[in-house]
Structure formats: C-alpha cells, structure tokens
C-alpha positions as CSV (number, residue, x, y, z in Angstrom):
1,M,0.0,0.0,0.0
2,T,1.5,3.4,-1.0
3,D,1.3,6.4,1.4
4,C,-1.2,8.0,-1.1
5,A,-3.6,5.1,-0.3
6,L,-2.9,4.9,3.4
7,P,-6.2,5.1,5.3
8,T,-6.7,8.3,7.3
9,A,-6.6,6.6,10.8
10,A,-3.3,4.8,10.0
11,L,-1.8,8.1,8.7
12,V,-2.9,9.9,11.8
13,A,-1.4,7.2,14.0
14,R,2.0,7.4,12.1
15,I,2.1,11.2,12.3
16,E,1.3,11.2,16.0
17,A,3.8,8.5,16.8
18,H,6.5,10.4,14.9
19,Y,5.9,13.7,16.7
20,Q,5.5,11.9,20.1
21,R,9.1,10.6,19.5
22,V,10.3,14.1,18.7
23,A,8.6,15.5,21.8
24,A,10.2,12.8,24.0
25,T,13.7,13.3,22.5
26,G,14.7,16.4,20.6
27,M,12.1,18.7,22.1
28,A,12.2,17.3,25.6
29,D,12.9,20.1,28.2
30,V,13.0,22.9,25.5
31,P,11.7,26.1,27.1
32,L,9.5,27.0,24.2
33,C,7.4,23.9,24.8
34,N,4.0,24.3,26.5
35,P,3.7,21.6,29.2
36,R,-0.1,21.7,28.9
37,L,0.0,20.5,25.3
38,A,0.6,17.0,23.8
39,V,0.9,15.7,20.3
40,R,-2.5,15.4,18.6
41,V,-3.8,15.5,15.0
42,A,-6.8,17.8,15.7
43,G,-8.4,17.2,12.3
44,I,-7.7,16.1,8.8
45,E,-9.5,17.1,5.6
46,A,-9.4,15.9,2.0
47,W,-8.6,18.7,-0.3
48,E,-8.0,18.6,-4.1
49,G,-6.7,15.0,-4.0
50,Q,-4.5,15.6,-1.0
51,R,-5.0,15.7,2.8
52,V,-4.5,18.7,5.1
53,A,-4.1,18.0,8.8
54,A,-4.0,20.3,11.8
55,L,-1.3,19.2,14.1
56,V,-0.9,20.3,17.8
57,T,2.5,19.8,19.5
58,P,3.8,21.2,22.7
59,W,6.0,23.6,20.6
60,A,3.7,24.6,17.7
61,I,0.4,24.2,15.9
62,N,1.0,23.5,12.2
63,L,-0.9,22.5,9.1
64,L,0.5,19.5,7.3
65,R,-0.2,19.0,3.6
66,L,0.0,15.2,2.9
67,P,-0.6,12.9,-0.1
68,G,-4.2,11.7,-0.6
69,T,-5.4,10.2,-3.8
70,A,-2.7,12.3,-5.5
71,P,0.9,12.6,-4.5
72,L,2.5,15.9,-3.4
73,P,4.4,17.8,-6.0
74,A,8.1,16.9,-5.9
75,R,10.2,19.4,-4.1
76,A,13.7,19.6,-2.5
77,P,13.8,19.3,1.3
78,L,13.1,22.6,3.0
79,A,11.9,24.2,-0.2
80,K,9.1,26.7,0.2
81,H,5.9,26.3,-1.8
82,L,3.1,28.8,-2.0
83,W,-0.2,26.8,-1.9
84,S,-3.4,28.6,-2.9
85,L,-6.3,27.7,-0.6
86,P,-9.8,29.3,-0.8
87,S,-9.0,31.7,2.0
88,G,-5.7,32.8,0.5
89,D,-2.1,31.8,-0.3
90,Y,0.1,30.1,2.3
91,A,3.8,29.2,2.4
92,F,4.5,25.6,3.1
93,I,7.9,24.0,3.6
94,H,8.6,20.6,2.1
95,G,9.9,17.7,4.1
96,E,10.0,13.9,4.1
97,D,9.6,11.6,7.1
98,V,10.5,7.9,7.2
99,G,7.4,7.2,9.2
100,F,4.8,8.9,7.0
101,G,6.4,10.0,3.8
102,P,6.5,13.4,2.0
103,Y,4.7,16.3,3.6
104,Q,4.6,20.1,3.6
105,V,4.2,22.2,6.8
106,C,2.8,25.6,7.5
107,S,3.2,27.1,10.9
108,L,0.1,28.6,12.5
109,F,1.3,29.2,16.0
110,S,5.0,28.9,17.1
111,P,5.6,28.6,19.9
112,A,2.2,27.6,21.3
113,L,2.6,29.1,24.7
114,E,-0.6,31.0,24.8
115,F,-2.8,27.9,25.0
116,D,-4.1,27.1,28.5
117,S,-5.3,23.6,27.6
118,Q,-5.0,20.8,25.1
119,E,-8.7,21.3,24.3
120,A,-8.3,25.0,23.5
121,A,-5.3,24.2,21.3
122,C,-7.1,21.4,19.4
123,E,-10.3,23.5,19.0
124,T,-8.2,26.4,17.6
125,A,-6.2,24.1,15.3
126,L,-9.4,22.5,13.9
127,A,-11.1,25.9,13.5
128,A,-8.1,27.2,11.6
129,L,-8.0,24.2,9.3
130,L,-11.7,24.5,8.4
131,A,-11.4,28.3,8.0
132,L,-8.4,28.0,5.7
133,L,-10.3,25.6,3.4
134,R,-13.3,27.9,3.1
135,P,-13.5,31.0,1.0
136,P,-13.6,34.3,3.0
137,L,-17.0,35.6,3.8
138,E,-18.1,38.3,1.4
139,V,-19.5,41.4,3.1
140,A,-22.7,42.5,1.4
141,Q,-22.9,46.1,0.4
142,A,-25.3,47.9,2.7
143,V,-28.2,49.3,0.7
144,P,-29.9,52.3,2.3
145,V,-33.6,51.6,3.1
146,S,-36.0,54.4,3.5
147,R,-38.3,54.3,6.5
148,R,-41.3,54.3,4.2
149,S,-40.0,51.2,2.3
150,W,-39.3,49.4,5.6
151,L,-42.7,50.2,7.0
152,L,-44.4,49.1,3.8
153,G,-42.5,45.8,3.8
154,R,-40.4,46.7,0.7
155,A,-37.0,46.5,2.3
156,P,-34.6,44.1,0.6
C-alpha cells in the first residue's frame, strides 16, 4: 500500500507516533514547549486529492499537507511552496519523514505558549483548518432603506 492510499486513521497514528518521539527526545525540556500540550492531530480534511491535517504539538500548531489520492508535488527538502487555498495563499515548507512519507508544513502558532489547555489548542487548530479551506465571507454592500419602504415591507 502506498502512502497515497494509506487510510486516514493509519496516517494519523503514524504522524502522532513520529511527533511523540520528537517530543520525547529532541524537544524534551526545550523552554518554548508548552507543558499543557501534547501531540495530537486535531483534524484532517481531504482537499484537491490531498489531505490537510491540523497538528498540535507542545511547541507549535501546524498545518500538514499530505498525499491523498494524489501525491504531493516533488520538491527539494526545506523548499518553500506557495499553496493557494480558498482563503488565500500560504507558504509551506517541504519535508519527508521515514514514518509517514512526504509532507509540507505551514506554521500557524509557534511557539504555542498562549494555550491554557489541550482542548483549546485542538479547537483552535481545527477551526483554523476549516477556515483556511473555506472562501472568505463576502461582506454584502449595505443598501440604504427608507423608513417608508421598511414600514411598507419593501425593504430588501
């Protein structure tokens, strides 16, 4: 089974296992880590043949762009790539991990010290993921309504 066909639950387990190892080794006792946070994939969405995950770690909240039914575009390690989402363009950095394959990462919060709880961090990460995949709300132009029109029920 290729990484592109990896079921979402298995992919989430691999990502979380990888970052839990990082938290226990390379990031252990680093002052920018928030002791109230743990590694968790807060959400994962399919998008244009790929998957986008919101990842909470003690040191950051990131978006991960991952293969889905389509592979990621080939990039050199640490290369930046501008990815257009409905809400705007975002810079992602390309990487590859032995545990879960190629990915691109975009930092949302780094460090993540302002979060008081795991629940707040996960809710924020998921809300950010969903908001980034939706077009921005369009503000309707206010149309002046006369009092007479409003009273007669002719207001738009």
